[in-house]
PyMOL Python script that loads the backbone (N, CA, C, O; Angstrom):
from pymol import cmd

cmd.read_pdbstr("""\
ATOM      1  N   MET A   1     107.517 116.148  66.147  1.00  0.00           N
ATOM      2  CA  MET A   1     107.423 116.178  67.590  1.00  0.00           C
ATOM      3  C   MET A   1     106.183 115.378  68.008  1.00  0.00           C
ATOM      4  O   MET A   1     105.084 115.611  67.504  1.00  0.00           O
ATOM      5  N   ILE A   2     106.374 114.445  68.923  1.00  0.00           N
ATOM      6  CA  ILE A   2     105.273 113.657  69.462  1.00  0.00           C
ATOM      7  C   ILE A   2     105.099 114.058  70.926  1.00  0.00           C
ATOM      8  O   ILE A   2     106.046 113.990  71.709  1.00  0.00           O
ATOM      9  N   SER A   3     103.901 114.470  71.288  1.00  0.00           N
ATOM     10  CA  SER A   3     103.603 114.892  72.649  1.00  0.00           C
ATOM     11  C   SER A   3     103.140 113.684  73.465  1.00  0.00           C
ATOM     12  O   SER A   3     102.223 112.967  73.065  1.00  0.00           O
ATOM     13  N   VAL A   4     103.789 113.471  74.614  1.00  0.00           N
ATOM     14  CA  VAL A   4     103.491 112.306  75.450  1.00  0.00           C
ATOM     15  C   VAL A   4     103.084 112.772  76.846  1.00  0.00           C
ATOM     16  O   VAL A   4     103.886 113.362  77.570  1.00  0.00           O
ATOM     17  N   LYS A   5     101.842 112.506  77.213  1.00  0.00           N
ATOM     18  CA  LYS A   5     101.363 112.790  78.569  1.00  0.00           C
ATOM     19  C   LYS A   5     101.676 111.562  79.416  1.00  0.00           C
ATOM     20  O   LYS A   5     101.346 110.439  79.034  1.00  0.00           O
ATOM     21  N   CYS A   6     102.306 111.774  80.555  1.00  0.00           N
ATOM     22  CA  CYS A   6     102.775 110.686  81.406  1.00  0.00           C
ATOM     23  C   CYS A   6     101.969 110.654  82.703  1.00  0.00           C
ATOM     24  O   CYS A   6     102.092 111.552  83.536  1.00  0.00           O
ATOM     25  N   LEU A   7     101.151 109.626  82.870  1.00  0.00           N
ATOM     26  CA  LEU A   7     100.316 109.506  84.060  1.00  0.00           C
ATOM     27  C   LEU A   7     101.003 108.682  85.148  1.00  0.00           C
ATOM     28  O   LEU A   7     101.923 107.908  84.884  1.00  0.00           O
ATOM     29  N   GLY A   8     100.526 108.874  86.379  1.00  0.00           N
ATOM     30  CA  GLY A   8     100.998 108.079  87.510  1.00  0.00           C
ATOM     31  C   GLY A   8     102.497 108.146  87.722  1.00  0.00           C
ATOM     32  O   GLY A   8     103.118 109.202  87.593  1.00  0.00           O
ATOM     33  N   HIS A   9     103.063 106.998  88.050  1.00  0.00           N
ATOM     34  CA  HIS A   9     104.489 106.970  88.382  1.00  0.00           C
ATOM     35  C   HIS A   9     105.383 107.192  87.162  1.00  0.00           C
ATOM     36  O   HIS A   9     106.583 107.416  87.321  1.00  0.00           O
ATOM     37  N   ILE A  10     104.833 107.135  85.958  1.00  0.00           N
ATOM     38  CA  ILE A  10     105.647 107.451  84.781  1.00  0.00           C
ATOM     39  C   ILE A  10     106.023 108.929  84.818  1.00  0.00           C
ATOM     40  O   ILE A  10     107.182 109.279  84.595  1.00  0.00           O
ATOM     41  N   GLY A  11     105.053 109.796  85.097  1.00  0.00           N
ATOM     42  CA  GLY A  11     105.328 111.229  85.210  1.00  0.00           C
ATOM     43  C   GLY A  11     106.292 111.538  86.332  1.00  0.00           C
ATOM     44  O   GLY A  11     107.176 112.382  86.190  1.00  0.00           O
ATOM     45  N   THR A  12     106.118 110.847  87.457  1.00  0.00           N
ATOM     46  CA  THR A  12     107.030 111.036  88.588  1.00  0.00           C
ATOM     47  C   THR A  12     108.443 110.610  88.204  1.00  0.00           C
ATOM     48  O   THR A  12     109.415 111.295  88.523  1.00  0.00           O
ATOM     49  N   SER A  13     108.547 109.496  87.530  1.00  0.00           N
ATOM     50  CA  SER A  13     109.845 108.954  87.136  1.00  0.00           C
ATOM     51  C   SER A  13     110.610 109.876  86.187  1.00  0.00           C
ATOM     52  O   SER A  13     111.820 110.051  86.326  1.00  0.00           O
ATOM     53  N   VAL A  14     109.897 110.466  85.217  1.00  0.00           N
ATOM     54  CA  VAL A  14     110.576 111.329  84.250  1.00  0.00           C
ATOM     55  C   VAL A  14     110.615 112.789  84.695  1.00  0.00           C
ATOM     56  O   VAL A  14     111.268 113.615  84.057  1.00  0.00           O
ATOM     57  N   GLY A  15     109.921 113.109  85.783  1.00  0.00           N
ATOM     58  CA  GLY A  15     109.964 114.462  86.326  1.00  0.00           C
ATOM     59  C   GLY A  15     109.080 115.456  85.605  1.00  0.00           C
ATOM     60  O   GLY A  15     109.264 116.666  85.739  1.00  0.00           O
ATOM     61  N   SER A  16     108.112 114.952  84.834  1.00  0.00           N
ATOM     62  CA  SER A  16     107.229 115.848  84.102  1.00  0.00           C
ATOM     63  C   SER A  16     105.954 115.101  83.713  1.00  0.00           C
ATOM     64  O   SER A  16     105.983 113.898  83.452  1.00  0.00           O
ATOM     65  N   LYS A  17     104.851 115.818  83.679  1.00  0.00           N
ATOM     66  CA  LYS A  17     103.582 115.216  83.258  1.00  0.00           C
ATOM     67  C   LYS A  17     103.475 115.133  81.739  1.00  0.00           C
ATOM     68  O   LYS A  17     102.700 114.331  81.218  1.00  0.00           O
ATOM     69  N   VAL A  18     104.241 115.949  81.028  1.00  0.00           N
ATOM     70  CA  VAL A  18     104.237 115.943  79.566  1.00  0.00           C
ATOM     71  C   VAL A  18     105.668 116.052  79.069  1.00  0.00           C
ATOM     72  O   VAL A  18     106.443 116.880  79.548  1.00  0.00           O
ATOM     73  N   VAL A  19     106.012 115.205  78.099  1.00  0.00           N
ATOM     74  CA  VAL A  19     107.316 115.304  77.440  1.00  0.00           C
ATOM     75  C   VAL A  19     107.089 115.381  75.939  1.00  0.00           C
ATOM     76  O   VAL A  19     106.106 114.859  75.414  1.00  0.00           O
ATOM     77  N   GLN A  20     108.004 116.033  75.272  1.00  0.00           N
ATOM     78  CA  GLN A  20     107.958 116.150  73.816  1.00  0.00           C
ATOM     79  C   GLN A  20     109.123 115.345  73.249  1.00  0.00           C
ATOM     80  O   GLN A  20     110.275 115.568  73.621  1.00  0.00           O
ATOM     81  N   LEU A  21     108.825 114.418  72.355  1.00  0.00           N
ATOM     82  CA  LEU A  21     109.869 113.625  71.721  1.00  0.00           C
ATOM     83  C   LEU A  21     110.075 114.137  70.302  1.00  0.00           C
ATOM     84  O   LEU A  21     109.139 114.183  69.504  1.00  0.00           O
ATOM     85  N   ASP A  22     111.292 114.517  70.004  1.00  0.00           N
ATOM     86  CA  ASP A  22     111.627 115.048  68.695  1.00  0.00           C
ATOM     87  C   ASP A  22     111.843 113.889  67.730  1.00  0.00           C
ATOM     88  O   ASP A  22     112.931 113.315  67.665  1.00  0.00           O
ATOM     89  N   ALA A  23     110.800 113.555  66.986  1.00  0.00           N
ATOM     90  CA  ALA A  23     110.867 112.460  66.018  1.00  0.00           C
ATOM     91  C   ALA A  23     109.759 112.626  64.995  1.00  0.00           C
ATOM     92  O   ALA A  23     108.662 113.081  65.319  1.00  0.00           O
ATOM     93  N   ASP A  24     110.051 112.255  63.761  1.00  0.00           N
ATOM     94  CA  ASP A  24     109.013 112.262  62.723  1.00  0.00           C
ATOM     95  C   ASP A  24     108.075 111.080  62.908  1.00  0.00           C
ATOM     96  O   ASP A  24     106.868 111.192  62.692  1.00  0.00           O
ATOM     97  N   SER A  25     108.645 109.936  63.312  1.00  0.00           N
ATOM     98  CA  SER A  25     107.831 108.760  63.596  1.00  0.00           C
ATOM     99  C   SER A  25     108.613 107.836  64.532  1.00  0.00           C
ATOM    100  O   SER A  25     109.843 107.797  64.506  1.00  0.00           O
ATOM    101  N   LEU A  26     107.885 107.107  65.342  1.00  0.00           N
ATOM    102  CA  LEU A  26     108.476 106.157  66.289  1.00  0.00           C
ATOM    103  C   LEU A  26     107.549 104.965  66.431  1.00  0.00           C
ATOM    104  O   LEU A  26     106.330 105.117  66.494  1.00  0.00           O
ATOM    105  N   ASP A  27     108.129 103.790  66.481  1.00  0.00           N
ATOM    106  CA  ASP A  27     107.367 102.618  66.862  1.00  0.00           C
ATOM    107  C   ASP A  27     106.949 102.821  68.315  1.00  0.00           C
ATOM    108  O   ASP A  27     107.697 103.413  69.092  1.00  0.00           O
ATOM    109  N   ALA A  28     105.778 102.342  68.688  1.00  0.00           N
ATOM    110  CA  ALA A  28     105.261 102.552  70.044  1.00  0.00           C
ATOM    111  C   ALA A  28     106.208 101.997  71.107  1.00  0.00           C
ATOM    112  O   ALA A  28     106.386 102.619  72.154  1.00  0.00           O
ATOM    113  N   ALA A  29     106.815 100.839  70.855  1.00  0.00           N
ATOM    114  CA  ALA A  29     107.758 100.273  71.823  1.00  0.00           C
ATOM    115  C   ALA A  29     108.977 101.178  71.984  1.00  0.00           C
ATOM    116  O   ALA A  29     109.479 101.354  73.094  1.00  0.00           O
ATOM    117  N   GLU A  30     109.453 101.751  70.877  1.00  0.00           N
ATOM    118  CA  GLU A  30     110.588 102.673  70.928  1.00  0.00           C
ATOM    119  C   GLU A  30     110.202 103.957  71.669  1.00  0.00           C
ATOM    120  O   GLU A  30     111.025 104.525  72.387  1.00  0.00           O
ATOM    121  N   LEU A  31     108.967 104.413  71.502  1.00  0.00           N
ATOM    122  CA  LEU A  31     108.502 105.591  72.224  1.00  0.00           C
ATOM    123  C   LEU A  31     108.613 105.360  73.732  1.00  0.00           C
ATOM    124  O   LEU A  31     109.106 106.224  74.457  1.00  0.00           O
ATOM    125  N   VAL A  32     108.161 104.207  74.200  1.00  0.00           N
ATOM    126  CA  VAL A  32     108.256 103.897  75.629  1.00  0.00           C
ATOM    127  C   VAL A  32     109.722 103.862  76.058  1.00  0.00           C
ATOM    128  O   VAL A  32     110.058 104.366  77.130  1.00  0.00           O
ATOM    129  N   GLU A  33     110.594 103.279  75.243  1.00  0.00           N
ATOM    130  CA  GLU A  33     112.019 103.224  75.585  1.00  0.00           C
ATOM    131  C   GLU A  33     112.634 104.619  75.641  1.00  0.00           C
ATOM    132  O   GLU A  33     113.479 104.886  76.495  1.00  0.00           O
ATOM    133  N   ARG A  34     112.223 105.507  74.746  1.00  0.00           N
ATOM    134  CA  ARG A  34     112.738 106.891  74.769  1.00  0.00           C
ATOM    135  C   ARG A  34     112.294 107.615  76.033  1.00  0.00           C
ATOM    136  O   ARG A  34     113.066 108.375  76.617  1.00  0.00           O
ATOM    137  N   VAL A  35     111.045 107.382  76.461  1.00  0.00           N
ATOM    138  CA  VAL A  35     110.567 108.003  77.708  1.00  0.00           C
ATOM    139  C   VAL A  35     111.306 107.400  78.897  1.00  0.00           C
ATOM    140  O   VAL A  35     111.680 108.126  79.819  1.00  0.00           O
ATOM    141  N   ARG A  36     111.524 106.085  78.894  1.00  0.00           N
ATOM    142  CA  ARG A  36     112.299 105.439  79.968  1.00  0.00           C
ATOM    143  C   ARG A  36     113.697 106.056  80.074  1.00  0.00           C
ATOM    144  O   ARG A  36     114.219 106.214  81.177  1.00  0.00           O
ATOM    145  N   ALA A  37     114.297 106.400  78.952  1.00  0.00           N
ATOM    146  CA  ALA A  37     115.645 106.966  78.934  1.00  0.00           C
ATOM    147  C   ALA A  37     115.698 108.337  79.601  1.00  0.00           C
ATOM    148  O   ALA A  37     116.754 108.759  80.071  1.00  0.00           O
ATOM    149  N   ILE A  38     114.567 109.032  79.644  1.00  0.00           N
ATOM    150  CA  ILE A  38     114.493 110.344  80.294  1.00  0.00           C
ATOM    151  C   ILE A  38     114.443 110.198  81.817  1.00  0.00           C
ATOM    152  O   ILE A  38     114.789 111.126  82.549  1.00  0.00           O
ATOM    153  N   SER A  39     114.013 109.036  82.283  1.00  0.00           N
ATOM    154  CA  SER A  39     113.806 108.800  83.716  1.00  0.00           C
ATOM    155  C   SER A  39     115.037 109.133  84.548  1.00  0.00           C
ATOM    156  O   SER A  39     116.175 108.954  84.114  1.00  0.00           O
ATOM    157  N   LYS A  40     114.780 109.613  85.734  1.00  0.00           N
ATOM    158  CA  LYS A  40     115.842 109.929  86.684  1.00  0.00           C
ATOM    159  C   LYS A  40     116.180 108.714  87.558  1.00  0.00           C
ATOM    160  O   LYS A  40     117.083 108.778  88.393  1.00  0.00           O
ATOM    161  N   GLU A  41     115.458 107.620  87.363  1.00  0.00           N
ATOM    162  CA  GLU A  41     115.632 106.422  88.179  1.00  0.00           C
ATOM    163  C   GLU A  41     116.353 105.332  87.380  1.00  0.00           C
ATOM    164  O   GLU A  41     116.221 105.261  86.158  1.00  0.00           O
ATOM    165  N   ASP A  42     117.116 104.483  88.079  1.00  0.00           N
ATOM    166  CA  ASP A  42     117.775 103.359  87.407  1.00  0.00           C
ATOM    167  C   ASP A  42     116.750 102.389  86.837  1.00  0.00           C
ATOM    168  O   ASP A  42     116.909 101.896  85.720  1.00  0.00           O
ATOM    169  N   ASP A  43     115.701 102.115  87.600  1.00  0.00           N
ATOM    170  CA  ASP A  43     114.606 101.260  87.138  1.00  0.00           C
ATOM    171  C   ASP A  43     113.316 102.051  87.276  1.00  0.00           C
ATOM    172  O   ASP A  43     112.744 102.112  88.365  1.00  0.00           O
ATOM    173  N   PRO A  44     112.850 102.658  86.191  1.00  0.00           N
ATOM    174  CA  PRO A  44     111.675 103.522  86.278  1.00  0.00           C
ATOM    175  C   PRO A  44     110.366 102.790  86.560  1.00  0.00           C
ATOM    176  O   PRO A  44     109.362 103.437  86.858  1.00  0.00           O
ATOM    177  N   GLY A  45     110.346 101.454  86.474  1.00  0.00           N
ATOM    178  CA  GLY A  45     109.158 100.705  86.844  1.00  0.00           C
ATOM    179  C   GLY A  45     108.107 100.575  85.762  1.00  0.00           C
ATOM    180  O   GLY A  45     107.042 100.010  86.015  1.00  0.00           O
ATOM    181  N   PHE A  46     108.364 101.074  84.571  1.00  0.00           N
ATOM    182  CA  PHE A  46     107.426 100.880  83.472  1.00  0.00           C
ATOM    183  C   PHE A  46     108.202 100.414  82.247  1.00  0.00           C
ATOM    184  O   PHE A  46     109.344 100.815  82.020  1.00  0.00           O
ATOM    185  N   THR A  47     107.562  99.570  81.475  1.00  0.00           N
ATOM    186  CA  THR A  47     108.180  99.003  80.273  1.00  0.00           C
ATOM    187  C   THR A  47     107.143  98.947  79.156  1.00  0.00           C
ATOM    188  O   THR A  47     105.987  99.325  79.345  1.00  0.00           O
ATOM    189  N   LYS A  48     107.566  98.477  78.009  1.00  0.00           N
ATOM    190  CA  LYS A  48     106.631  98.310  76.900  1.00  0.00           C
ATOM    191  C   LYS A  48     105.633  97.192  77.178  1.00  0.00           C
ATOM    192  O   LYS A  48     104.648  97.052  76.452  1.00  0.00           O
ATOM    193  N   TYR A  49     105.870  96.397  78.214  1.00  0.00           N
ATOM    194  CA  TYR A  49     104.982  95.289  78.559  1.00  0.00           C
ATOM    195  C   TYR A  49     103.913  95.658  79.593  1.00  0.00           C
ATOM    196  O   TYR A  49     102.862  95.019  79.645  1.00  0.00           O
ATOM    197  N   ASN A  50     104.170  96.680  80.416  1.00  0.00           N
ATOM    198  CA  ASN A  50     103.222  97.012  81.482  1.00  0.00           C
ATOM    199  C   ASN A  50     102.706  98.448  81.390  1.00  0.00           C
ATOM    200  O   ASN A  50     102.351  99.064  82.395  1.00  0.00           O
ATOM    201  N   THR A  51     102.674  98.962  80.164  1.00  0.00           N
ATOM    202  CA  THR A  51     102.224 100.332  79.928  1.00  0.00           C
ATOM    203  C   THR A  51     101.183 100.326  78.814  1.00  0.00           C
ATOM    204  O   THR A  51     101.351  99.664  77.790  1.00  0.00           O
ATOM    205  N   LEU A  52     100.124 101.062  79.029  1.00  0.00           N
ATOM    206  CA  LEU A  52      99.082 101.214  78.020  1.00  0.00           C
ATOM    207  C   LEU A  52      99.321 102.533  77.288  1.00  0.00           C
ATOM    208  O   LEU A  52      99.554 103.564  77.919  1.00  0.00           O
ATOM    209  N   VAL A  53      99.263 102.498  75.960  1.00  0.00           N
ATOM    210  CA  VAL A  53      99.389 103.705  75.157  1.00  0.00           C
ATOM    211  C   VAL A  53      98.001 104.057  74.632  1.00  0.00           C
ATOM    212  O   VAL A  53      97.333 103.234  74.006  1.00  0.00           O
ATOM    213  N   LEU A  54      97.584 105.278  74.892  1.00  0.00           N
ATOM    214  CA  LEU A  54      96.308 105.786  74.398  1.00  0.00           C
ATOM    215  C   LEU A  54      96.614 106.890  73.383  1.00  0.00           C
ATOM    216  O   LEU A  54      97.255 107.886  73.718  1.00  0.00           O
ATOM    217  N   VAL A  55      96.158 106.709  72.161  1.00  0.00           N
ATOM    218  CA  VAL A  55      96.396 107.683  71.096  1.00  0.00           C
ATOM    219  C   VAL A  55      95.191 108.607  71.013  1.00  0.00           C
ATOM    220  O   VAL A  55      94.076 108.208  71.349  1.00  0.00           O
ATOM    221  N   GLU A  56      95.408 109.823  70.572  1.00  0.00           N
ATOM    222  CA  GLU A  56      94.358 110.834  70.547  1.00  0.00           C
ATOM    223  C   GLU A  56      93.092 110.392  69.808  1.00  0.00           C
ATOM    224  O   GLU A  56      92.013 110.922  70.075  1.00  0.00           O
ATOM    225  N   ASP A  57      93.201 109.440  68.893  1.00  0.00           N
ATOM    226  CA  ASP A  57      92.018 108.979  68.172  1.00  0.00           C
ATOM    227  C   ASP A  57      91.215 107.944  68.962  1.00  0.00           C
ATOM    228  O   ASP A  57      90.203 107.437  68.477  1.00  0.00           O
ATOM    229  N   GLY A  58      91.666 107.632  70.179  1.00  0.00           N
ATOM    230  CA  GLY A  58      90.946 106.706  71.039  1.00  0.00           C
ATOM    231  C   GLY A  58      91.482 105.290  71.029  1.00  0.00           C
ATOM    232  O   GLY A  58      91.033 104.453  71.813  1.00  0.00           O
ATOM    233  N   GLU A  59      92.435 105.010  70.153  1.00  0.00           N
ATOM    234  CA  GLU A  59      93.044 103.683  70.106  1.00  0.00           C
ATOM    235  C   GLU A  59      93.905 103.489  71.348  1.00  0.00           C
ATOM    236  O   GLU A  59      94.635 104.392  71.757  1.00  0.00           O
ATOM    237  N   ALA A  60      93.812 102.302  71.944  1.00  0.00           N
ATOM    238  CA  ALA A  60      94.617 101.977  73.115  1.00  0.00           C
ATOM    239  C   ALA A  60      95.246 100.607  72.901  1.00  0.00           C
ATOM    240  O   ALA A  60      94.604  99.695  72.380  1.00  0.00           O
ATOM    241  N   PHE A  61      96.510 100.467  73.308  1.00  0.00           N
ATOM    242  CA  PHE A  61      97.202  99.202  73.116  1.00  0.00           C
ATOM    243  C   PHE A  61      98.426  99.111  74.016  1.00  0.00           C
ATOM    244  O   PHE A  61      98.893 100.110  74.563  1.00  0.00           O
ATOM    245  N   VAL A  62      98.934  97.893  74.157  1.00  0.00           N
ATOM    246  CA  VAL A  62     100.198  97.656  74.844  1.00  0.00           C
ATOM    247  C   VAL A  62     101.272  97.657  73.759  1.00  0.00           C
ATOM    248  O   VAL A  62     101.174  96.880  72.808  1.00  0.00           O
ATOM    249  N   PRO A  63     102.290  98.503  73.872  1.00  0.00           N
ATOM    250  CA  PRO A  63     103.255  98.656  72.792  1.00  0.00           C
ATOM    251  C   PRO A  63     104.084  97.414  72.463  1.00  0.00           C
ATOM    252  O   PRO A  63     104.583  97.300  71.343  1.00  0.00           O
ATOM    253  N   ALA A  64     104.244  96.494  73.392  1.00  0.00           N
ATOM    254  CA  ALA A  64     105.095  95.325  73.155  1.00  0.00           C
ATOM    255  C   ALA A  64     104.620  94.501  71.966  1.00  0.00           C
ATOM    256  O   ALA A  64     105.441  93.934  71.245  1.00  0.00           O
ATOM    257  N   GLY A  65     103.330  94.424  71.751  1.00  0.00           N
ATOM    258  CA  GLY A  65     102.836  93.592  70.677  1.00  0.00           C
ATOM    259  C   GLY A  65     102.093  94.344  69.594  1.00  0.00           C
ATOM    260  O   GLY A  65     101.507  93.726  68.705  1.00  0.00           O
ATOM    261  N   ALA A  66     102.105  95.649  69.648  1.00  0.00           N
ATOM    262  CA  ALA A  66     101.245  96.428  68.765  1.00  0.00           C
ATOM    263  C   ALA A  66     101.791  96.592  67.346  1.00  0.00           C
ATOM    264  O   ALA A  66     101.030  96.530  66.381  1.00  0.00           O
ATOM    265  N   GLY A  67     103.089  96.797  67.215  1.00  0.00           N
ATOM    266  CA  GLY A  67     103.633  97.088  65.903  1.00  0.00           C
ATOM    267  C   GLY A  67     103.043  98.364  65.321  1.00  0.00           C
ATOM    268  O   GLY A  67     102.855  98.471  64.110  1.00  0.00           O
ATOM    269  N   ARG A  68     102.758  99.312  66.170  1.00  0.00           N
ATOM    270  CA  ARG A  68     102.073 100.562  65.786  1.00  0.00           C
ATOM    271  C   ARG A  68     103.082 101.695  65.712  1.00  0.00           C
ATOM    272  O   ARG A  68     103.886 101.868  66.628  1.00  0.00           O
ATOM    273  N   THR A  69     103.052 102.466  64.636  1.00  0.00           N
ATOM    274  CA  THR A  69     103.933 103.612  64.475  1.00  0.00           C
ATOM    275  C   THR A  69     103.177 104.882  64.824  1.00  0.00           C
ATOM    276  O   THR A  69     102.046 105.091  64.385  1.00  0.00           O
ATOM    277  N   LEU A  70     103.816 105.722  65.616  1.00  0.00           N
ATOM    278  CA  LEU A  70     103.261 107.022  65.987  1.00  0.00           C
ATOM    279  C   LEU A  70     104.016 108.082  65.195  1.00  0.00           C
ATOM    280  O   LEU A  70     105.217 107.948  64.959  1.00  0.00           O
ATOM    281  N   THR A  71     103.315 109.130  64.788  1.00  0.00           N
ATOM    282  CA  THR A  71     103.929 110.125  63.925  1.00  0.00           C
ATOM    283  C   THR A  71     103.903 111.521  64.542  1.00  0.00           C
ATOM    284  O   THR A  71     103.126 111.811  65.452  1.00  0.00           O
ATOM    285  N   SER A  72     104.768 112.362  64.022  1.00  0.00           N
ATOM    286  CA  SER A  72     104.891 113.735  64.496  1.00  0.00           C
ATOM    287  C   SER A  72     103.528 114.423  64.477  1.00  0.00           C
ATOM    288  O   SER A  72     102.758 114.278  63.528  1.00  0.00           O
ATOM    289  N   GLY A  73     103.250 115.161  65.526  1.00  0.00           N
ATOM    290  CA  GLY A  73     101.985 115.876  65.659  1.00  0.00           C
ATOM    291  C   GLY A  73     100.953 115.114  66.470  1.00  0.00           C
ATOM    292  O   GLY A  73      99.962 115.694  66.913  1.00  0.00           O
ATOM    293  N   GLN A  74     101.171 113.820  66.671  1.00  0.00           N
ATOM    294  CA  GLN A  74     100.221 113.046  67.466  1.00  0.00           C
ATOM    295  C   GLN A  74     100.442 113.301  68.953  1.00  0.00           C
ATOM    296  O   GLN A  74     101.543 113.621  69.403  1.00  0.00           O
ATOM    297  N   LYS A  75      99.356 113.146  69.689  1.00  0.00           N
ATOM    298  CA  LYS A  75      99.401 113.240  71.142  1.00  0.00           C
ATOM    299  C   LYS A  75      99.042 111.872  71.686  1.00  0.00           C
ATOM    300  O   LYS A  75      98.048 111.271  71.279  1.00  0.00           O
ATOM    301  N   VAL A  76      99.860 111.383  72.613  1.00  0.00           N
ATOM    302  CA  VAL A  76      99.605 110.084  73.221  1.00  0.00           C
ATOM    303  C   VAL A  76      99.679 110.211  74.736  1.00  0.00           C
ATOM    304  O   VAL A  76     100.282 111.142  75.271  1.00  0.00           O
ATOM    305  N   VAL A  77      99.062 109.269  75.401  1.00  0.00           N
ATOM    306  CA  VAL A  77      99.084 109.200  76.861  1.00  0.00           C
ATOM    307  C   VAL A  77      99.677 107.850  77.243  1.00  0.00           C
ATOM    308  O   VAL A  77      99.266 106.818  76.711  1.00  0.00           O
ATOM    309  N   LEU A  78     100.640 107.852  78.161  1.00  0.00           N
ATOM    310  CA  LEU A  78     101.180 106.616  78.704  1.00  0.00           C
ATOM    311  C   LEU A  78     100.551 106.381  80.072  1.00  0.00           C
ATOM    312  O   LEU A  78     100.613 107.231  80.960  1.00  0.00           O
ATOM    313  N   ILE A  79      99.944 105.205  80.218  1.00  0.00           N
ATOM    314  CA  ILE A  79      99.258 104.867  81.463  1.00  0.00           C
ATOM    315  C   ILE A  79      99.871 103.584  82.012  1.00  0.00           C
ATOM    316  O   ILE A  79      99.791 102.541  81.363  1.00  0.00           O
ATOM    317  N   PRO A  80     100.480 103.639  83.195  1.00  0.00           N
ATOM    318  CA  PRO A  80     101.010 102.402  83.766  1.00  0.00           C
ATOM    319  C   PRO A  80      99.847 101.517  84.231  1.00  0.00           C
ATOM    320  O   PRO A  80      98.811 102.016  84.671  1.00  0.00           O
ATOM    321  N   PHE A  81     100.035 100.205  84.124  1.00  0.00           N
ATOM    322  CA  PHE A  81      98.965  99.291  84.555  1.00  0.00           C
ATOM    323  C   PHE A  81      98.589  99.523  86.015  1.00  0.00           C
ATOM    324  O   PHE A  81      97.417  99.424  86.376  1.00  0.00           O
ATOM    325  N   SER A  82      99.567  99.828  86.847  1.00  0.00           N
ATOM    326  CA  SER A  82      99.298 100.095  88.266  1.00  0.00           C
ATOM    327  C   SER A  82      99.341 101.590  88.505  1.00  0.00           C
ATOM    328  O   SER A  82     100.306 102.108  89.066  1.00  0.00           O
ATOM    329  N   HIS A  83      98.287 102.291  88.077  1.00  0.00           N
ATOM    330  CA  HIS A  83      98.300 103.752  88.140  1.00  0.00           C
ATOM    331  C   HIS A  83      97.498 104.329  89.291  1.00  0.00           C
ATOM    332  O   HIS A  83      97.460 105.549  89.453  1.00  0.00           O
ATOM    333  N   GLY A  84      96.865 103.504  90.085  1.00  0.00           N
ATOM    334  CA  GLY A  84      96.090 104.027  91.223  1.00  0.00           C
ATOM    335  C   GLY A  84      94.712 104.491  90.784  1.00  0.00           C
ATOM    336  O   GLY A  84      94.330 104.351  89.622  1.00  0.00           O
ATOM    337  N   GLY A  85      93.981 105.042  91.731  1.00  0.00           N
ATOM    338  CA  GLY A  85      92.591 105.419  91.476  1.00  0.00           C
ATOM    339  C   GLY A  85      92.465 106.711  90.839  1.00  0.00           C
ATOM    340  O   GLY A  85      91.351 107.157  90.564  1.00  0.00           O
TER     341      GLY A  85
END
""", "prot")
cmd.dss("prot")
cmd.show_as("cartoon", "prot")
cmd.util.cbc("prot")
cmd.orient("prot")
């Protein structure tokens, strides 16, 4: 299980500030796609290109080019580039 905190319009789009993804491991880009699939909107407004992933160890990256695998038990935060103040 990977815990994903959704900030800004990502949380609004998926209807929750935190979602749990049932997976042993996920590529960061796939994680964003799985969260997008939960969205109640046709176009949730966030993608692997305009979302910052912050991992509990302090690492931050854009999933489109990261090639980073996230594993069960990790906590991550998704931050849209346009998240407001």
